[in-house]
N, C-alpha and C positions, 0 to 999 in steps of 0.2 A: 504495500498499499505505497510506504514513504518511498518507494522508486519512482510510480504512479506518479505521485504528486510533485517529486523534483522532477521529470519530463514535460508535466505540464505547465513548470515554474519556466521550465526551459523556453517553454511552444510561446510564452506571451511574452520572452526578451528577446528586444528589436536596440538597434541601435543603427543612426545614419547622422554623419559628421555633413550635416547640412549643409555649413560655411566654406567646405570643401566643395560642395556639389554647386553651390553658388560661387565661387570662384572659377572652378571649372564653363561654368556655363556661359560668363561673364567673357574671360579671357576667349574662346573659341566664338563668340558672337552668337550667342543662347543657340550654338547649336545650327545654326547656320547653314556649315557643312566643313568640310577639311579644309580650314582659313586661320586665322590667326591676328588678330588687331596688334601691328604692331609699327608706332611712327604712322598712324591713321592710313598705312595702307593695308588691304586684306591679302595676306598672301599664303599658300600653304608652308605650313612649318616643318622643323624637324620634330615629328611628334614627341620624339622623347623629351626636346626642352620644354614642352609644352604642359605634360605632365610634371615631371618635375617643378615647374615652377608655381605648379599649384598646390604640390606637397610643399613648395617652401612658404608660399604664401600663408595659406594656413597654421602652419607652424609660428609663425608670427616675421618672417623674411618678409614684411612689407616694404621694404627697397627696393625687393628685388624686381629686374622687368626683363623681359625675353630677349633686347637686344642688348643686354649686358651679359647674360647668362651664354649665348651664341656668338658671343667675341672670348667670352673668358675660357668656355669650356674648349676652343680651338675648333668649335665646328664650323665658323664664319671663318677661316681660314684654310677650310676645305674648297676643292673644286676635283671634279672627277667625271671622265666621258668615256662610254664603252659602248661600241655600238651594239644595237638591238639587246639594251639589258637595263634596267634600272637601278640594278642593285648595289654597283659605285654610288649613288645619294647618300648610304648608307655607312659609310667610311667612316662616318663620326663616332661611331658606334665602339670604334677599334681604338679609340687615344685617351679613353681614360677618363671620359668626363665629368665623373662621379667626383673623384680625386682632386680633378683641375678646378670643379665648380664647388666643392670644399672649400681650397686653400684661401680664395676668394674672400666666401663669402661667409664660412664659420660654417657652413649646413652641412654636418657630417653625412653619410649614408654608407648601409649595408644593405646586402643581398643574402637573402635568408635559404639558404635550401631545405628542401622536404622534400618526403618519401613519397608518397601517396595522399589522395584526397583527403583523408581524414586529419592527415598532420598542418596538410596548405589550411583546411578549417580552423584550427586550431592558434596558428601566425597568423590568421588574418583576422580571429575574434579578439587574440591578444593584442594586436597592432591597432584597431579599432577602438579599444577599448582603453587604451593608451593615448589615442586622439591622433592616431598616425596612421593618414591614407595609406594603400599598398600599391607599389607597382608592378604593373605582369606583363611580360610580353605578349604580343597577338599578332595579327599582319603591322602593325607597329607598337604600339603599346596602349595600353588602357591602366583606369586605377579603380580598386574595390575602396569604397567609399561606407558602407551601413552592410550591414548581417540580420536575418531573422531565424531568429529559433526557429524549432517545429516539434510536436512531438514525433513526428516520423523523421528521420535522417534525409529521405528523397524529398520531404517537403521544405526541406530549406531554402532560404533564398539571399544573394548577394547583391547588394546595390554598385554596378558595374558602370563607368562611364570609358568613352572610345574618342579620340579623336584621329579616323584618319584608317581605312578610306573611306569608313562608316562610322559618320560621329553621332555620339548618341549618349542618354545616361538614363539607367533602367534599372529596372530589378530581373538577375538572372536568374532561372530555376537553377537547383541540385545537380539536375541532369546538363544545365548547361555549363555550368562552373566544371564539371568533371568532364566532358567532353573539351573545353577551353584546357586542363590541365594535362589531358591527354595529347593532344593535339598540338597546344601551342607552348607552352607554361616554360620550357626547359628544364622545371622541378628548381624554380626559385622566385621568391618575392623580394620584392626593394620597397626599404622606408628609410626613413628621417632615422640616423643612429644616437644624434644629439649633436649640441654644440662642438666643435671643433676649433683650433687654432686659428686666426688669418694670418695671411701673409702683407706685407706694406703694400698700400695700392700703388705705388709707384713702380715698384719690383713687378708687379703683376701686369701693369703695362706694358713693361719693356721686355717681358716673357710673352705678351701676346704679337707685338710688333715682331719679336724674332722669328716667330711662328708664321707670320704674313710671310714675311720675306723666305725661311726656309721651304715652307711648302708652298711658293708657286713654283717648284720645279720639282719637288721630291716631298712627299708624305712621308711618316715613320713607317717604319721596318712592316709594324704590324700592321697597317693600312695596305703597304706592298703586296705582303704575304697573302689576304684575305682579296686582295682586286690585283692579281699581276697581271690580269690583259687591260686595266684601263690608262688611258694618259691622265695625269694630273696636272693641276696647277695652271698656269699660262698654256705650255705645249695644248692641253686638255681643251681650253679653250680654243683654240688657234685651231684643233683638228674638229672639233664640234664646225665652224665656221666651215672650215673645208668639206665637209660631208652636209651641212645643208646648202650650199652653192649647187654642189653638184647635183645637175636635177635628176639623171638614172638613179641616185639612190630613192629606195619609195617611200615616194612622199607620204602615204599612209602611215609607216613606221612612224616617221620623225614627228605627224599630229599627235598620233598619241602619248612619244616620249619628249620629244625637243623641244615644246613649250607646256608641259606639263609633269607629269609623273618621275621623269627620271633628272628635269632639272629647275624644277618650279623652288624647290626646299635648297637649292645651295646657291642660285643666282641673287634670289630674292635677300639672302644673308649679307649680302655686300650692302647692304643698306644699315643693316647690323654693325658692322664693321665702322662705316663712317659716324652713327653715331655714339659707339662708345670709342672710338678716336678724339671725338669733339668731345666729349665726358672729362676723359683725364688731361685734355690739351695743357691747361690749367694747374696741373702737378710740374711741368716742366720752365724752366726759365724763357723767358720771350724769347730768346734766341734757338728753342730748340720746338718748343712748342709753336710758333708759326711753320716748324716743318710737318708735323704733329695735324694741325687743321689743314693743310694744304693737302696731306694723303686723306684726311676724312672727307674732304670736298670732293675729292677726285672717285672715292669706292662710291658715295652718292653718283657721282656724273655714271661709274659704272653701272649703279643699279637703273638708272634711266634710261642708258642705251640695252640693256638688256628687257627694258620692259617696251620701248621703241620694238625690239626684235620680235615682240610677242602681239605688238599691234600690227606688223607686216606677215605676221606668222601666228595668229592664233589659234589654240585648239578648238576641234570641231563643233565643241560643246560650249564654247564659249557664247554665242548670241543666246542660245535657247536656256542659258543659265542667267543669262545678264550682265555678264562680266563684261563681255565686249561687244555690247548692241549694236554697234557697227560693224561688227566682224563680217571678213571679206570670207564667204564659203569655198571652200576646197583651194585655199591660200596654197599651201601646201603642193598641188598638182601645175601653180603657175610659175614661170620660170623667173619673171619680172619680181615676184613675191618672194621665192627664195631666195635669189641675190641680192634683194634690201634687206632681209632676215639676219642673212652671213655679214652684210658689214655694218648689220648695226652688232653681231658678234664681236666684230672686230674693231670695232669702237670702242667697246664695253672691255675689250682686254686691254688697249691703248689705257685706255684711264687707269686700270688696275696696274699696267704698267708703271704708267710715272707716279701713283700713290707710292708704291713700292720703291721707285726710287726716292723718295721723300724719305718714308721711313728709314732707308739706309743710311739719309744723311745722321737720322737722330740714333740709332745705332753704332754709327761711327763716332758720334761726338760721347754718347755713353763711354762707349770705351778708351776712349781717348783721357776722359775724369776717372 
């Protein structure tokens, strides 16, 4: 009898981290789609950073913003292109973003392994009871922000949020949760581990700029290992421009990938780099900050050149979605549009190259001192 009463008590137990849910909806544009509002421009983001930002904001890191995370994590320093695949856009997952963000913000992070669904449920409950949303792997990423106990284990529910490719915030059944564990989870759950020591802000800015220069030609070995056929940095941008300009290449493929899934999360982060550099320029003497600000302007110009590319070569769904209401239909099948798009990509590469030249001046002066 006592055991039955215990089950009834569990069945009535529910906890939802409503502020985390509200933050997720706010950041993702109230579930309008796979986008994030950053610097007044809606664009497709690296979803990992979106979920991380929700966790940080909920935990009290109110000064955290998407663009700063994009820069300090190293994500905004990367660019990768490989024909007929979108996988290199995930290169940022292999540069240790959790640790990089923790060093700058003090937001410690851990991935907790589990054996099976019951073990995952215990970790999830413990985390939510201690006011920590839980990150998981999915198509990209998702967050668990609530749970409902039930008299029968099969009736349990988990409140789940995802941003990409399907953006939602809803209750998952126990069956859906166990299916996720089997198909996607990689046997681990991510969560805030507690505050850690923060690096000095100017030191961090120097590291971010060093990565921008080095990764413009060669990313870290961990990235090259996972994407051995991809072309990175400025050579990757130039290779993409050549491929776009060559009208013998299948326009249908580029329509699906070049202005959308493969590249959108990468080129839009040029704006994040611009905003971050503008923010940290004041940390340096005037003779140095001039170069930092010049680089910031160039990265913004690169972002705008990429946006110009998409104006010439929008994805086929742009008009229907209202994203580019004047989008030219079948643009990827038109020679003039392909050439105009390639020209815009090369313009973006030129601005990025000029930005890096400014940053190299900053790094040389720092080394001299």
